C-alpha positions as CSV (number, residue, x, y, z in Angstrom):
1,V,-12.9,7.7,9.3
2,D,-14.7,9.4,12.2
3,A,-18.1,11.0,11.5
4,N,-20.8,12.5,13.8
5,L,-24.4,13.0,12.7
6,P,-27.0,14.9,14.8
7,L,-30.4,13.3,14.7
8,G,-32.5,16.1,16.0
9,E,-32.0,17.9,19.3
10,K,-32.0,14.8,21.5
11,A,-30.2,12.2,19.5
12,G,-26.9,11.7,17.8
13,F,-25.0,9.0,15.8
14,R,-21.3,8.5,15.5
15,I,-19.2,6.0,13.6
16,A,-15.4,5.5,13.7
17,A,-13.7,3.0,11.4
18,E,-10.2,2.1,10.4
19,Y,-8.7,-0.3,7.8
20,S,-5.1,-1.2,7.4
21,D,-3.2,-3.5,5.1
22,S,0.4,-4.2,6.2
23,E,3.4,-6.3,5.4
24,S,5.8,-7.9,7.8
25,Y,9.6,-8.3,7.9
26,I,8.8,-12.0,7.6
27,D,8.5,-13.1,4.0
28,E,5.0,-13.8,2.8
29,V,3.3,-12.5,5.9
30,T,0.6,-9.8,5.4
31,T,-2.1,-8.6,7.8
32,Q,-5.4,-6.9,7.0
33,R,-7.3,-5.2,9.9
34,L,-10.8,-3.7,10.0
35,T,-12.4,-2.0,13.0
36,V,-15.8,-0.3,13.1
37,H,-17.3,1.5,16.1
38,P,-20.8,2.9,15.7
39,S,-22.7,4.5,18.6
40,L,-26.1,6.1,19.1
41,A,-27.2,8.4,22.0
42,V,-30.8,9.3,22.7
43,A,-32.2,11.6,25.4
44,F,-35.8,10.5,25.9
45,S,-36.2,13.2,28.5
46,D,-34.1,15.4,30.8
47,A,-34.0,12.4,33.2
48,T,-33.7,9.4,30.8
49,D,-30.8,8.6,28.4
50,L,-30.0,5.6,26.2
51,V,-26.6,4.9,24.7
52,L,-26.0,2.1,22.2
53,R,-22.4,1.2,21.3
54,G,-21.2,-1.3,18.7
55,Q,-17.8,-2.7,18.1
56,Y,-16.6,-4.9,15.2
57,S,-13.1,-6.0,14.3
58,R,-11.6,-8.4,11.8
59,I,-8.0,-9.5,11.4
60,E,-6.8,-11.7,8.6
61,Q,-3.2,-13.0,8.6
62,L,-1.2,-15.8,7.1
63,E,0.0,-17.9,10.1
64,Y,3.7,-18.1,10.7
65,S,5.2,-20.8,12.8
66,G,8.7,-19.4,13.4
67,I,12.2,-20.9,13.3
68,P,13.1,-23.5,16.0
69,T,15.5,-22.1,18.5
70,A,17.9,-25.0,17.9
71,V,18.7,-23.7,14.4
72,A,17.8,-20.0,14.6
73,R,21.3,-18.9,15.2
74,L,23.1,-21.3,12.9
75,P,25.1,-19.9,10.0
76,N,23.2,-19.5,6.7
77,V,19.8,-19.4,8.4
78,D,17.7,-16.5,7.2
79,T,15.7,-15.3,10.2
80,F,13.3,-13.5,7.9
81,Q,12.3,-16.6,5.9
82,F,8.7,-17.9,5.9
83,T,8.8,-21.4,7.3
84,S,5.3,-22.6,6.6
85,A,3.1,-23.2,3.6
86,P,2.5,-19.9,1.8
87,D,-0.8,-21.1,0.3
88,A,-2.4,-21.9,3.7
89,P,-5.8,-20.2,4.4
90,D,-5.5,-17.0,6.4
91,T,-6.1,-17.1,10.1
92,V,-9.2,-15.0,10.8
93,V,-10.2,-13.4,14.1
94,E,-13.6,-11.6,14.3
95,N,-15.0,-9.8,17.4
96,T,-18.4,-8.3,17.7
97,M,-19.9,-6.5,20.7
98,L,-23.1,-4.5,21.3
99,T,-23.6,-2.6,24.5
100,A,-26.8,-0.8,25.6
101,E,-26.9,1.5,28.6
102,L,-30.1,3.0,29.9
103,T,-29.9,5.7,32.7
104,H,-32.7,7.2,34.6
105,R,-32.4,10.0,37.2
106,F,-35.2,9.4,39.8
107,S,-34.1,12.5,41.8
108,P,-31.0,14.7,42.1
109,N,-29.6,12.1,44.5
110,L,-30.7,8.8,43.0
111,T,-29.8,7.3,39.6
112,G,-30.6,3.9,38.1
113,T,-28.7,2.3,35.3
114,V,-29.3,-0.9,33.3
115,R,-26.5,-2.2,31.1
116,A,-26.7,-5.1,28.7
117,R,-23.8,-6.4,26.6
118,Y,-23.5,-9.1,23.9
119,Y,-20.1,-10.3,22.8
120,E,-19.2,-12.8,20.1
121,S,-15.7,-13.9,19.1
122,S,-14.5,-16.4,16.5
123,F,-10.9,-17.4,15.9
124,D,-10.3,-19.7,12.9
125,E,-6.6,-20.6,13.0
126,F,-4.9,-22.5,10.1
127,A,-1.3,-23.3,10.5
128,S,1.6,-25.5,9.1
129,F,4.4,-26.0,11.5
130,P,7.1,-28.4,12.8
131,F,6.0,-30.8,15.5
132,L,9.4,-31.5,17.0
133,S,8.1,-33.7,19.8
134,F,6.9,-36.2,17.2
135,F,9.3,-35.4,14.3
136,P,12.6,-34.3,15.9
137,L,15.0,-32.1,13.9
138,A,17.3,-33.8,11.5
139,G,20.2,-31.4,11.6
140,T,18.7,-28.2,10.0
141,Q,15.7,-30.0,8.6
142,A,12.2,-30.4,10.0
143,A,9.1,-32.1,8.9
144,I,6.1,-29.8,8.6
145,I,2.5,-30.8,9.5
146,R,-0.8,-28.9,9.2
147,G,-3.8,-28.3,11.4
148,Q,-6.7,-26.0,12.2
149,L,-8.1,-24.8,15.5
150,P,-11.5,-23.0,15.4
151,T,-12.7,-21.3,18.6
152,D,-16.1,-19.6,19.2
153,I,-17.1,-17.6,22.3
154,E,-20.5,-16.0,23.0
155,E,-21.1,-13.9,26.2
156,T,-24.2,-12.1,27.4
157,T,-24.0,-9.7,30.4
158,I,-26.8,-7.8,32.2
159,D,-26.2,-5.4,35.0
160,A,-28.7,-3.3,37.0
161,S,-27.6,-0.8,39.6
162,L,-28.7,2.2,41.8
163,L,-26.4,5.0,42.7
164,W,-27.3,7.2,45.7
165,Q,-25.4,10.3,46.8
166,G,-26.3,12.1,49.9
167,E,-25.7,12.7,53.6
168,A,-26.3,10.2,56.4
169,L,-25.1,10.2,60.0
170,G,-23.2,13.4,59.3
171,L,-21.1,12.0,56.5
172,Q,-21.3,12.3,52.7
173,H,-22.0,9.0,51.0
174,T,-21.8,7.7,47.4
175,L,-23.6,4.4,47.7
176,L,-23.8,1.9,44.8
177,F,-25.5,-1.4,44.8
178,G,-26.7,-3.8,42.1
179,A,-26.7,-7.2,40.5
180,T,-25.0,-8.8,37.5
181,W,-25.9,-11.9,35.4
182,D,-23.3,-13.3,33.0
183,G,-23.5,-16.2,30.6
184,V,-20.6,-17.6,28.5
185,D,-20.7,-20.3,25.9
186,Y,-17.2,-21.5,24.8
187,R,-16.6,-24.0,21.9
188,V,-13.3,-25.1,20.5
189,G,-12.3,-27.7,17.9
190,S,-9.1,-29.1,16.6
191,G,-8.0,-31.1,13.6
192,F,-4.5,-32.1,12.7
193,A,-3.0,-34.1,9.8
194,F,0.2,-35.8,11.1
195,A,1.4,-36.9,7.7
196,P,4.0,-34.2,6.8
197,I,3.3,-32.0,3.9
198,G,7.1,-31.8,3.3
199,V,10.5,-31.2,4.9
200,I,12.0,-27.8,5.2
201,D,15.8,-27.1,5.5
202,Y,16.2,-23.8,7.3
203,T,19.6,-23.1,5.6
204,V,18.0,-23.3,2.2
205,G,15.0,-21.0,2.5
206,P,11.5,-21.3,1.0
207,Q,11.0,-24.6,-0.6
208,G,7.5,-24.5,-2.0
209,L,5.5,-26.2,0.7
210,S,1.8,-26.6,-0.1
211,F,-0.9,-26.7,2.7
212,G,-3.1,-29.1,0.8
213,T,-6.6,-29.9,2.1
214,I,-7.8,-28.6,5.5
215,P,-7.7,-31.4,8.1
216,A,-11.1,-32.5,9.4
217,I,-12.1,-31.6,13.0
218,T,-11.4,-34.6,15.2
219,G,-11.7,-33.1,18.7
220,E,-14.3,-30.7,20.1
221,Q,-15.0,-29.2,23.5
222,A,-17.9,-27.1,24.7
223,N,-18.1,-25.3,28.1
224,E,-20.9,-23.2,29.6
225,Y,-20.5,-20.7,32.4
226,R,-23.3,-18.9,34.3
227,T,-22.7,-16.3,37.0
228,L,-25.1,-14.3,39.2
229,A,-23.5,-11.7,41.4
230,F,-24.7,-9.0,43.9
231,Y,-22.5,-6.1,44.9
232,V,-22.5,-3.0,47.1
233,Q,-20.0,-0.2,47.5
234,D,-20.0,2.9,49.7
235,E,-17.6,5.8,49.3
236,I,-17.7,7.8,52.5
237,K,-16.2,11.3,52.7
238,V,-14.8,12.0,56.2
239,G,-13.9,15.7,56.4
240,D,-12.0,17.4,53.7
241,R,-9.0,15.0,53.5
242,L,-10.2,11.5,54.1
243,T,-12.3,9.1,52.0
244,V,-13.2,5.6,53.1
245,L,-14.2,3.0,50.5
246,L,-16.2,-0.1,51.6
247,S,-17.3,-2.7,49.1
248,G,-18.4,-6.3,48.8
249,R,-19.5,-8.8,46.1
250,Y,-21.1,-12.2,46.3
251,A,-21.3,-14.4,43.2
252,E,-22.6,-17.9,42.5
């Protein structure tokens, strides 16, 4: 779906969206995807514009752990078989982003722009899988354990810049300078149940494994990152066939 809607003479709204539901060549594995991209453009005057953009995506999929390489090529091993618990919760990935861009033309040669962006991501992974370093293969059999790994990320970015185009010292310049602030909060957790939910024989095929209860979170980590940066760039046109680009950036 892609729709455009004029909102008077100086504003417009657009939305693009897509949904898909697909199967895999791997037994039991299905994937649902949804993406939505709305945007709004407003001209406050001939010199000032505002553009808002949104992005949202969601993916749901039953996690698949794969076949250990030690048994993948053995006779009677179906490489398309599902080797985890089919009743496990779907792994869900969600991403949301909102961007605002305000542009003002002070003169034909000088333009100022302020951009702000907020981004949020969550990744809730649920899986059942062989843990071979703890439970080695017994021939073509492997013990299957379960776990979850939730991750959340939030990021805020603000950027302000000035763009000047003109002539100085007999040369044409496109001069850009500005500052950026960026903040990221990152949180991740983990929870595993090391008591096997069963043993799978890769030469037999699906054997009715059940995921059971979701393991409790036993480990958590949180990180914060803050960055302030200043930058400058000058694109210098020397004659008709030579362009020199000079740039620098300082961050702390």
